C-alpha positions in Angstrom: -38.2 -98.0 -130.0 -37.8 -94.9 -132.2 -40.9 -93.2 -133.8 -40.5 -95.1 -137.2 -40.8 -98.4 -135.1 -43.9 -97.3 -133.2 -45.9 -96.7 -136.5 -47.5 -100.0 -137.7 -50.3 -100.2 -140.1 -51.9 -102.8 -142.1 -54.9 -102.7 -144.7 -58.3 -103.0 -143.5 -58.6 -106.4 -145.5 -55.7 -107.8 -143.5 -57.2 -106.7 -140.3 -60.6 -108.3 -141.8 -58.9 -111.5 -142.4 -57.2 -111.9 -139.2 -60.4 -111.8 -137.5 -62.3 -114.2 -139.7 -59.3 -116.6 -139.7 -58.7 -116.1 -136.0 -59.9 -119.9 -135.0 -58.0 -121.5 -137.9 -54.8 -119.6 -137.3 -54.6 -120.4 -133.5 -55.6 -123.8 -134.3 -52.6 -124.0 -136.8 -50.2 -122.8 -134.4 -51.3 -125.1 -131.7 -50.8 -127.9 -134.0 -47.3 -126.9 -135.1 -46.4 -126.7 -131.5 -47.9 -129.7 -130.1 -46.1 -131.6 -132.9 -43.0 -130.8 -131.8 -41.0 -133.6 -129.8 -39.3 -130.5 -127.7 -42.5 -129.1 -126.5 -42.4 -129.9 -122.7 -38.9 -128.5 -122.6 -40.0 -125.4 -124.3 -43.2 -124.9 -122.3 -42.7 -127.0 -119.0 -44.7 -130.0 -118.0 -48.4 -129.4 -117.3 -48.6 -126.2 -119.4 -50.2 -127.1 -122.5 -53.7 -125.3 -121.9 -51.7 -122.3 -120.6 -49.7 -122.5 -124.1 -53.2 -122.5 -125.9 -54.6 -119.7 -123.9 -51.4 -117.7 -124.7 -52.1 -118.2 -128.4 -55.5 -117.0 -128.4 -54.4 -113.8 -126.4 -51.4 -113.3 -128.9 -53.9 -113.2 -131.7 -56.4 -111.0 -130.2 -53.5 -108.7 -129.0 -52.1 -108.8 -132.8 -55.4 -107.7 -134.0 -55.8 -105.0 -131.6 -52.4 -103.4 -132.7 -53.5 -103.6 -136.4 -56.6 -101.8 -135.0 -54.7 -99.3 -133.1 -52.1 -98.6 -135.9 -49.1 -98.3 -133.1 -46.7 -100.2 -131.4 -46.7 -98.0 -128.5 -47.7 -100.7 -126.1 -45.7 -103.4 -127.8 -42.5 -103.3 -125.4 -44.5 -102.9 -122.2 -47.0 -105.6 -123.0 -44.4 -108.2 -124.0 -42.3 -107.5 -121.0 -45.4 -108.5 -118.9 -45.9 -111.4 -121.1 -42.3 -112.8 -120.4 -42.2 -112.4 -116.8 -45.5 -114.3 -116.4 -44.7 -117.2 -118.6 -41.0 -117.7 -117.6 -42.5 -117.7 -114.0 -44.6 -120.7 -114.7 -41.8 -122.8 -116.4 -41.7 -121.8 -120.1 -38.2 -121.8 -121.5 -36.6 -118.7 -122.8 -36.6 -120.6 -126.4 -40.3 -120.7 -126.5 -41.1 -117.2 -127.5 -39.0 -117.2 -130.9 -40.3 -120.5 -131.5 -43.9 -119.5 -131.2 -43.4 -116.3 -133.3 -42.0 -118.7 -135.9 -44.9 -120.7 -135.9 -47.2 -117.5 -136.3 -45.4 -116.5 -139.5 -45.7 -119.9 -140.9 -49.6 -120.0 -140.2 -50.0 -116.4 -141.8 -48.4 -117.7 -144.7 -50.3 -120.8 -145.0 -53.7 -119.1 -144.5 -53.4 -115.6 -145.7 -52.5 -114.5 -149.2 -48.8 -113.4 -149.5 -49.2 -109.8 -149.6 -51.5 -109.9 -146.4 -49.2 -111.9 -144.5 -46.3 -109.7 -145.6 -47.9 -106.8 -144.0 -47.4 -108.6 -140.5 -43.7 -109.2 -141.2 -42.6 -106.0 -139.8 -44.3 -106.6 -136.5 -42.8 -109.9 -135.9 -39.4 -108.9 -136.8 -39.7 -106.1 -134.2 -40.8 -108.8 -131.7 -38.2 -111.0 -132.4 -35.6 -107.8 -132.1 -37.2 -107.4 -128.5 -36.5 -110.9 -127.5 -33.1 -110.6 -126.1 -33.6 -107.2 -124.3 -36.7 -108.5 -122.7 -34.7 -111.6 -121.3 -32.1 -109.3 -119.9 -35.1 -107.3 -118.2 -36.8 -110.3 -116.9 -33.4 -111.2 -115.2 -32.7 -107.8 -113.8 -36.1 -107.5 -112.5 -37.0 -110.7 -111.1 -39.5 -109.7 -108.5 -43.0 -107.7 -108.9 -43.0 -104.1 -109.0 -44.5 -102.2 -106.3 -47.9 -100.5 -106.7 -48.9 -99.4 -110.5 -49.9 -96.1 -111.0 -49.1 -93.4 -108.1 -46.8 -93.7 -105.2 -46.7 -97.0 -102.9 -47.7 -96.0 -99.5 -47.8 -97.6 -95.9 -51.8 -97.3 -96.7 -51.4 -99.4 -99.9 -49.1 -102.0 -98.2 -51.6 -102.3 -95.2 -54.5 -102.8 -97.5 -52.7 -105.2 -99.8 -51.9 -107.3 -96.7 -55.8 -107.3 -95.8 -56.8 -108.3 -99.4 -54.3 -111.3 -99.6 -55.4 -112.4 -96.1 -59.2 -112.6 -97.1 -59.6 -109.9 -94.4 -62.8 -108.0 -95.6 -63.3 -106.4 -92.0 -59.7 -105.4 -91.7 -59.7 -103.9 -95.2 -63.1 -101.9 -94.6 -61.5 -100.7 -91.1 -58.6 -99.3 -93.1 -61.1 -97.8 -95.3 -63.0 -96.2 -92.8 -59.9 -94.3 -91.7 -59.5 -92.6 -95.0 -63.1 -92.3 -96.2 -65.0 -90.0 -93.8 -67.1 -88.0 -96.7 -68.2 -88.5 -100.2 -65.5 -86.5 -101.4 -62.8 -88.8 -99.8 -63.8 -91.6 -102.2 -62.0 -90.5 -105.4 -58.8 -90.3 -103.7 -59.1 -93.6 -101.9 -60.1 -95.3 -105.2 -57.0 -93.8 -107.1 -54.3 -93.8 -104.4 -54.9 -97.1 -102.6 -57.3 -99.5 -104.5 -56.0 -99.1 -107.7 -52.2 -99.6 -106.8 -53.0 -102.7 -105.0 -55.1 -104.1 -107.8 -52.0 -103.5 -110.1 -49.8 -105.0 -107.3 -52.1 -108.2 -107.1 -51.8 -108.5 -111.0 -47.9 -108.3 -110.6 -47.8 -110.8 -107.8 -49.9 -113.2 -110.0 -47.6 -112.6 -113.1 -44.9 -113.4 -110.8 -46.3 -116.8 -109.8 -46.5 -115.3 -106.0 -50.1 -115.8 -105.4 -52.6 -118.2 -107.2 -55.5 -116.9 -109.3 -57.7 -117.9 -106.2 -55.8 -115.4 -104.2 -56.6 -112.7 -107.2 -60.2 -113.7 -107.2 -60.6 -113.5 -103.6 -59.2 -109.8 -103.5 -61.3 -108.7 -106.2 -64.4 -110.0 -104.4 -63.5 -108.3 -101.2 -63.0 -105.1 -103.2 -66.3 -105.4 -104.9 -67.9 -105.9 -101.3 -66.0 -102.9 -100.1 -67.1 -100.6 -103.0 -70.7 -101.5 -102.5 -70.3 -100.7 -98.8 -68.8 -97.5 -99.3 -71.2 -96.5 -102.0 -74.3 -97.3 -99.7 -72.9 -95.0 -97.0 -72.8 -92.0 -99.4 -75.7 -92.8 -101.6 -78.6 -90.1 -101.8 -81.5 -89.3 -104.1 -80.8 -86.0 -106.1 -82.0 -84.4 -109.4 -80.1 -86.6 -112.2 -77.6 -84.9 -114.3 -78.6 -87.4 -117.0 -78.2 -91.0 -118.0 -75.0 -93.0 -118.2 -74.6 -96.6 -119.5 -71.5 -98.0 -117.9 -70.0 -101.2 -119.5 -67.0 -102.8 -120.7 -66.2 -104.0 -124.1 -67.6 -107.4 -125.4 -65.7 -110.4 -123.6 -63.7 -108.3 -121.1 -64.5 -109.7 -117.4 -62.6 -107.0 -115.7 -65.0 -104.5 -114.2 -63.8 -103.1 -110.9 -62.2 -100.0 -112.2 -65.6 -99.4 -114.3 -67.3 -100.3 -111.1 -65.6 -97.4 -109.1 -66.2 -95.1 -112.2 -70.1 -96.0 -111.9 -70.2 -95.3 -108.4 -68.8 -92.0 -108.4 -71.1 -90.8 -111.2 -73.9 -92.0 -109.3 -73.0 -90.2 -106.2 -72.3 -87.0 -108.6 -76.1 -87.1 -109.6 -76.3 -89.4 -112.6 -78.4 -92.0 -113.3 -76.4 -95.2 -114.0 -77.2 -98.3 -116.0 -74.8 -100.7 -115.2 -73.9 -103.1 -118.0 -71.1 -104.8 -116.1 -68.9 -107.2 -117.6 -68.8 -109.6 -120.7 -71.7 -108.2 -122.7 -72.1 -108.7 -126.3 -72.2 -105.7 -128.5 -75.8 -106.5 -129.3 -76.7 -106.7 -125.7 -75.0 -103.4 -125.1 -76.8 -101.9 -128.2 -80.0 -103.2 -126.7 -79.4 -101.5 -123.4 -78.7 -98.1 -125.5 -81.9 -98.6 -127.4 -84.1 -99.3 -124.1 -82.6 -96.6 -121.7 -81.4 -93.9 -124.1 -78.3 -92.6 -122.2 -76.9 -89.3 -122.6 -73.3 -90.9 -122.0 -71.8 -94.2 -122.4 -68.6 -95.1 -120.5 -66.6 -98.1 -122.0 -63.8 -99.8 -120.0 -60.9 -101.7 -121.5 -58.7 -103.4 -119.4 -56.7 -106.1 -121.5 -54.8 -104.8 -124.8 -56.0 -107.9 -126.2 -59.5 -106.6 -126.3 -58.6 -103.1 -127.7 -60.0 -103.9 -131.3 -63.4 -104.6 -129.6 -63.7 -100.9 -128.7 -63.7 -99.7 -132.1 -66.3 -102.4 -133.2 -68.5 -101.3 -130.1 -68.4 -97.5 -130.9 -69.0 -98.1 -134.5 -72.1 -100.1 -133.6 -73.3 -97.7 -131.0 -72.8 -94.5 -133.5 -75.1 -96.4 -136.1 -78.0 -96.8 -133.8 -80.9 -94.3 -134.4 -81.4 -91.2 -132.3 -77.9 -91.4 -130.7 -76.4 -88.1 -132.4 -76.2 -86.4 -129.2 -75.1 -89.3 -127.0 -71.4 -89.0 -125.9 -69.2 -92.2 -125.8 -66.1 -92.0 -123.0 -63.3 -94.6 -123.0 -61.0 -95.6 -120.1 -59.1 -98.6 -118.4 -55.4 -99.9 -118.4 -55.2 -100.7 -121.9 -56.2 -97.3 -123.3 -53.2 -95.5 -121.8 -51.4 -95.4 -125.1 -54.1 -94.4 -127.5 -53.0 -91.2 -129.0 -56.2 -90.4 -130.7 -59.6 -91.0 -128.9 -61.6 -89.9 -131.9 -60.2 -92.6 -134.2 -61.7 -95.0 -131.8 -65.1 -93.5 -131.9 -64.6 -91.8 -128.3 -65.3 -88.2 -127.3 -63.2 -88.3 -124.3 -60.6 -90.7 -122.8 -59.6 -90.7 -119.1 -57.4 -92.8 -116.7 -59.1 -92.2 -113.2 -62.3 -92.6 -111.8 -62.2 -88.6 -110.6 -61.3 -87.7 -114.1 -64.0 -89.6 -115.6 -66.6 -87.7 -113.4 -65.2 -84.4 -114.2 -65.3 -85.1 -118.0 -68.8 -86.3 -117.6 -69.9 -83.0 -115.5 -68.4 -80.8 -118.2 -69.6 -82.4 -121.0 -73.4 -82.6 -119.3 -72.9 -78.8 -118.6 -71.7 -77.9 -122.1 -74.5 -80.0 -123.6 -77.3 -78.3 -121.6 -76.1 -75.2 -123.2 -76.7 -76.2 -126.9 
């Protein structure tokens, strides 16, 4: 995809209309698909709920692309979608049919000039259809590891997670983590690649969602155990609120960031996942944090990031409060400031370094 194709902008009015008509547009696409006599051939038997869920995710992703103003993540995201749904019985023909349903829904419920702004995006998605099918055929298995090198430690840890073996996972962690300074490397080099790999395995229909949830639960328990070994009282560098954007339920990465910040001397208020913007604003008013750390895992949730930072910037007495962002969905954000962020980081260790630097600089003003 060249630079011209990566650029994608719509008017603020179009973005607002997509958000306000979200439920209507999704319902329209669902109706169009469910009226088709060939639906079971397109999506496979027993996949109607999964199809409806995909339609919700699709429009949330489109809204995020409109807010982001870039198609940088488009091909990678669609490659994930194609692999995940083809492995679950959807046919190759489903994707162009679905895209046609979306363009029909836009033309029905949006003014013509607003629907027209979305057509370049759908032309690009249609153009990627054949290359993505080729990629899915040539790469039938999951990729190993995600970010960073895939090592024997990763493989052994992954096997413990998939076996539901908490004691074994804790034993492997104990061989790698001896001091507080060992934690960031273990988080980044072992836990994070394994969580990416588990996502790949689920995507390729090689493990169930129950396996994924069990692995996440083991990691959460392990993080609590490791944190407890090194926690100690110390003078606070300041107060941090750690939260996800509204509706986001993935918080393992955020938990790692919060633990490392607390071990580094920050007082951490853990907002956790799935809170609304109003609840997050209440936490800011009650705790008056020096720093807010916001995690976004799903690209379809990106549009909520700007809404949250805008709301927090409008609160009284928050002029000196910094907002950091991170998470898998933020990898392709070119300008943190355009999203209301002071810093953007991709690892827990980087978040701690940036927080320490910001705290030091802020103390001198």
